[in-house]
N, C-alpha and C positions, 0 to 999 in steps of 0.2 A: 698190812697186806693180808689178804685172805687167799689161801692156797696159791701163793706166789703172784697173785694179781694185785696190782696197786689199786687203792681205793680213793675215790673223791667223795668226801663227806661234806654236804652242804648243810649249814645250820640256818634254819629259817624261823623267823619270828620278829615281833616288834620289840622296841626297847623295853627292857625290864622283864623279858620273858625267860631269861636264864641262858641266853646263847653263849656267853663267855664261859660260864661254869661248865656247861655241857661240852663246849669245844675243848676246854682244857682237859677234861676227863677223857675225851675221845683221843686227843693228841697223845696222852700218856698210854692209854690202853691199846691202841691199834698196833704199833706206834705210827705217828704221822707228823708232818710239819704243819703247824697251825698258822694261818695268815689272818690277821685281824686289823682292819683299817683303822679302827679307833685307837688301838695301841700305837700303831706306827705314826699316825697323825699327831698324837699327843707327844710322842718321843721327838718328833721333828719340830714341835712348837707351833703346829698348825691348828687353827680353829676347827674343832670337830664338825662344825656346821658348814664348813667351806666345801660346798658340793662339787665345784669343778675340780678341786684338788683331790677330793675323795674319788670322784669318777676316774681320774687319771691313775690314781693309786690302785683302784680295784681292777682296772684294765691291765696294769702291770702284774698284779697278783694272778690274774687269769693266765697271762703268758707264762709266768713262772710256774704255776700249777701244772700247766700242760707239759712243760719241760720236765718237771719232777715226775709226773705220771709216766712219761716216756722212759725215764730212767729207772722206773720201778719203785718210786717213792710215793707213799700215800700222802694225801693232803686234806686238811680240814680248812674249808673256807667259811669264815664267820662274818658274813656281811648282811644277813637278814633275809636276803632274797625275797623281797616284797612282791616282785612281778613274776608271773608265770613265764613270760618270755625269757627272763634272765635264767630261771631254773631250767627251762628247756635247752637254752644255749649251752649251759654247763653240762647237762646230762648228755646231750648228743655229742658234744665235743669230747668229753671224757670217754664215752663209749667208742667213738671213732679211733681212740688211742688204745683200745683194748682194756680200759680200766673199768672196775666196778664203780657204781655211783649210788650213794644213798642220800636221802633227804630226811633230816631230823627236824621235824616241825614241832615247835613249842606253841601250843594253843593255850593261851592264858587269857582269862576274861579281862576286859579293859579296866575295871575297877581294881583288880589285883595288880595289873601292870602299873597303874597310877600309884598304888600304895608302895610298891617296890621303888618306883622312880622317886617319889617323895623322900623315901629313906635314903636313897643314893644321893639325891640333891643335897640333903641335910649333912651327909657325911663328907661331901666334897672330895670323893676319892679321886686318885690320880687316874688319868686316862678316861675321864667321864666329862660330859658337858651337861650343864643345866638344861632340863627339859621342862616345858610348861604343860599344863593339862591341855591347853588349846593346841599345842604342837602334837601331842599324843593323839588327840581326837582327829586332827587333820590327817596325820599319817595313817591312822587306822582306816580312814576312808579311802586311802590309796592302796592299802594292802590287799593283795589278791591271795587269800588263803588257799592252800592246796586242798582239793577235794579228793575223795577216795579214788576216783578214776586217775587223777594225776599221780597220787601216791603209789598206785599199782605199777607205774612206769619205772619206779626206782627199785633197787635191791633193798633187802632188809638191812637195817643198820648193823655194822659189825658189833659183835658182842664184846 
């Protein structure tokens, strides 16, 4: 919370960009409640690539986040926010509740993303799914990176 105002922090980036690491740091430093679909799906034994279930879970996270913001609790949403429309919805919704909203965009070159993903694939860490280079390239084509005009619509990230 900054000056008594709850904060919504959106963590934006492709797989391998460092979203989870940043979200965990933000959760501890703000403090805030962090909601991560990958971790919840893995805990429930659901395939991380099950998009219908992920969509339902993220809709529930948004409902929960709005309730927490109303109660004065800051929230970190770690879903990647690949689409501008999704980022706009969360920004406008949180602002309507009187919350501050920041977007932390992790802009990592595709080759570095792939290097990190290959390492993660090899380690087989809990709460991760194998990702192929074809999937990464396909997803990068869908990703709508925030530009400077969009970034200016958000508050500065909490320190």
